C-alpha positions in Angstrom: 16.5 30.8 -11.8 19.9 30.2 -10.3 19.6 27.8 -7.4 22.2 29.7 -5.4 19.8 32.8 -5.2 16.7 33.1 -3.1 13.4 34.0 -4.4 12.0 36.9 -2.2 8.6 35.4 -2.4 9.4 32.1 -1.1 12.5 33.0 1.0 12.4 31.5 4.5 13.6 34.8 6.1 10.1 36.3 5.2 8.6 34.0 7.9 8.5 34.5 11.7 11.4 32.2 12.2 14.3 32.8 14.7 17.6 33.6 13.6 18.9 30.3 14.9 16.4 28.5 12.9 16.8 30.5 9.7 20.7 29.9 10.1 20.1 26.2 10.4 18.0 26.1 7.4 20.7 27.9 5.5 23.2 25.3 6.6 20.9 22.5 5.7 20.7 23.9 2.1 17.2 25.1 2.3 17.1 27.9 -0.2 13.7 28.5 -1.2 10.1 27.2 0.3 8.4 24.6 -1.7 4.8 25.4 -2.9 3.1 23.7 0.1 5.6 25.2 2.6 5.0 28.8 1.3 1.2 28.2 1.3 1.1 26.6 4.8 4.0 28.0 7.0 2.6 31.4 7.4 -0.7 30.0 8.5 0.8 27.2 10.9 3.3 29.6 12.4 0.4 31.9 13.4 -1.3 29.1 15.2 -4.0 28.0 12.5 -5.2 24.4 12.3 -4.5 23.2 8.8 -5.7 20.7 6.2 -3.4 20.3 3.4 -3.2 18.3 0.3 0.5 17.2 -0.2 2.2 14.1 -1.0 5.6 12.4 -0.3 8.3 14.7 -1.9 6.6 17.9 -1.8 8.4 19.2 1.5 5.7 18.7 3.8 7.7 17.3 6.6 9.2 21.0 7.0 6.0 22.4 6.5 4.7 21.0 9.8 8.1 20.4 11.4 9.3 23.9 11.5 6.3 25.2 13.5 6.8 22.4 16.1 10.4 23.2 16.3 9.9 26.9 16.7 7.4 26.7 19.5 8.7 23.7 21.4 9.8 24.7 24.9 13.0 22.7 25.3 13.3 23.3 29.2 9.8 21.5 29.6 10.4 17.8 29.5 7.0 16.6 28.2 5.5 15.4 25.0 4.4 18.6 23.3 4.0 17.4 19.7 2.6 14.1 18.2 3.0 13.2 14.6 0.9 10.0 13.4 2.4 8.5 10.3 1.0 5.3 8.4 4.4 3.3 8.4 7.7 2.9 10.3 9.5 3.8 7.3 7.7 7.3 7.0 8.0 7.7 11.0 11.6 7.2 10.7 12.0 9.7 7.8 10.0 12.4 9.7 12.0 11.8 13.0 15.3 12.4 11.3 14.1 15.5 9.4 12.5 16.9 12.7 16.0 16.4 14.2 17.7 18.3 11.5 15.3 21.0 11.7 15.7 21.2 15.6 19.6 21.3 15.4 19.5 25.0 16.4 17.4 24.2 19.5 19.4 22.7 22.4 18.2 19.3 23.9 15.1 18.6 21.9 14.3 15.0 21.9 12.5 13.2 19.3 11.2 9.5 19.9 9.9 7.2 17.2 7.1 4.8 18.4 6.4 2.0 15.7 5.3 -1.6 15.7 7.9 -4.3 14.6 10.3 -3.0 17.4 10.5 -4.1 21.1 8.0 -2.4 23.3 10.6 -2.2 26.3 13.1 0.1 24.4 10.5 2.5 23.6 9.1 2.5 27.1 12.6 3.2 28.4 12.9 6.0 25.8 9.9 7.7 27.2 10.9 7.2 30.6 13.8 9.4 29.9 11.5 12.0 28.6 10.6 13.4 25.1 9.5 16.6 23.5 8.1 15.2 20.2 6.7 11.7 19.5 6.5 10.5 15.9 4.8 7.0 15.6 2.2 4.8 13.9 -1.2 4.9 15.5 -1.3 1.4 16.7 1.8 1.4 18.7 1.1 4.9 20.0 -2.4 3.9 21.2 -0.7 0.6 22.9 1.9 2.8 24.8 -0.7 5.2 25.9 -3.0 2.6 27.2 -0.2 1.2 29.1 0.4 4.6 30.7 3.8 4.6 29.4 3.0 7.7 26.9 1.4 10.6 28.4 -0.2 13.0 26.1 -1.9 15.7 28.4 0.6 18.3 27.4 0.4 17.9 23.8 0.0 21.3 22.0 0.8 20.2 18.3 -0.7 17.3 16.5 0.0 16.1 13.0 -1.7 13.4 10.9 0.7 12.7 8.1 -0.6 11.1 5.2 -3.9 10.7 6.5 -5.6 8.9 3.7 -3.0 6.1 3.8 -3.7 5.7 7.5 -7.2 5.3 6.9 -6.6 2.8 4.0 -4.5 0.8 6.2 -7.5 0.5 8.8 -6.1 3.0 11.4 -9.1 5.2 12.0 -10.3 3.4 15.3 -6.7 3.9 16.7 -6.4 7.6 15.4 -9.7 8.1 17.0 -8.7 6.6 20.4 -5.5 8.7 20.5 -7.0 11.9 19.6 -9.8 11.4 22.0 -7.0 11.5 25.0 -5.4 14.8 23.6 -6.3 18.3 24.8 -9.0 20.0 22.7 -9.0 23.9 23.3 -5.3 24.2 23.6 -3.8 22.2 20.5 -3.2 23.0 17.1 -4.0 20.2 14.5 -2.4 19.8 11.2 -3.7 17.1 8.6 -1.8 16.3 5.7 -3.3 14.1 2.9 -2.6 13.4 -0.8 -6.3 12.7 -1.5 -9.6 14.1 0.0 -12.0 11.4 0.2 -15.1 11.8 2.4 -13.5 10.1 5.3 -10.8 12.6 5.4 -13.2 15.5 5.3 -15.1 13.9 8.3 -11.8 13.7 10.3 -10.9 17.2 9.5 -14.6 18.4 10.8 -14.1 16.4 13.9 -10.5 16.9 14.9 -9.7 20.5 13.5 -10.9 23.8 14.7 -11.9 26.1 12.0 -9.0 25.0 9.7 -7.5 26.6 6.8 -7.5 24.6 3.5 -4.3 24.4 1.4 -4.4 22.4 -1.8 -1.5 21.9 -3.8 -1.1 19.6 -6.9 -4.7 18.7 -6.7 -5.3 18.4 -10.3 -1.9 16.5 -10.8 -3.3 13.9 -8.1 -6.7 13.4 -9.4 -5.3 13.0 -13.0 -2.9 10.6 -11.8 -5.5 8.5 -10.0 -7.7 8.4 -12.9 -4.8 7.2 -15.2 -4.3 4.1 -13.2 -6.2 1.0 -14.2 -6.1 -1.9 -11.7 -6.7 -5.5 -12.6 -6.4 -8.7 -10.7 -5.3 -11.9 -12.2 -5.6 -15.1 -10.4 -2.9 -17.8 -11.3 -1.5 -20.8 -9.5 1.8 -20.2 -7.6 3.7 -22.3 -9.9 2.8 -20.0 -13.1 3.3 -16.5 -11.3 6.8 -15.9 -12.7 6.0 -17.0 -16.3 2.7 -15.0 -16.2 4.6 -11.8 -15.0 7.0 -12.2 -17.8 4.3 -12.5 -20.2 2.5 -9.3 -18.9 5.7 -7.4 -19.0 6.3 -8.5 -22.6 2.9 -7.5 -23.7 2.8 -4.1 -21.8 6.3 -3.1 -22.7 6.8 -0.3 -19.9 9.4 1.7 -20.6 10.9 -0.6 -23.3 12.0 -4.4 -23.5 12.3 -5.7 -20.0 15.8 -6.8 -19.1 17.4 -9.0 -16.4 14.2 -11.1 -15.9 15.0 -14.4 -14.4 14.8 -17.3 -16.8 
């Protein structure tokens, strides 16, 4: 298929999006929806809670970003959407993409709240108001407990890469944050690359009658099964030579080049 032509099945124009949003998507080069977008956007735009299997690179940020942007009330300066991410790097990426998706909407403010950055600057950003908060669970919880972040008006919640957040030990913070959010009036979307029992438990607790969308499940499972993990304990002074020996034996992708002597 020629990339300059739209597939009518995955064309963004078939969604209930505003003309301004469709025009912005066209300017951004969004021609066709990815599989996760095509499967989830009709549901999330209709207000359904969603639990979706999707990994980085699948287009998941637009899958949850477009419903947020489409439904935000720009004239109401309050935090209406909260996106929790496992790392500062991912939070920064999500923030930038939501800003791009919101270009057609006037005065939408997206704030990033992550550790490793001075609290004072983030407090000042919140004092000036925000529509969307993207952050890591620990920093979001800290600012919430200090009273700098008010979440009573949140209508849209996204747990992005939820399995990674649990792996990193963020479950207590996630629970404390979600416990302060409105229950009956919010839409919740959970995105995870894998579906361990802990993710299923969170979905049962946090989501209301969610729709499940599984994209690429077989690839993910097969990839996980193909990975063998081993631990080799060596003295610090021998790490470099040991690594060179392992690479020479395994020969991943050919003879390693550029290894330090």
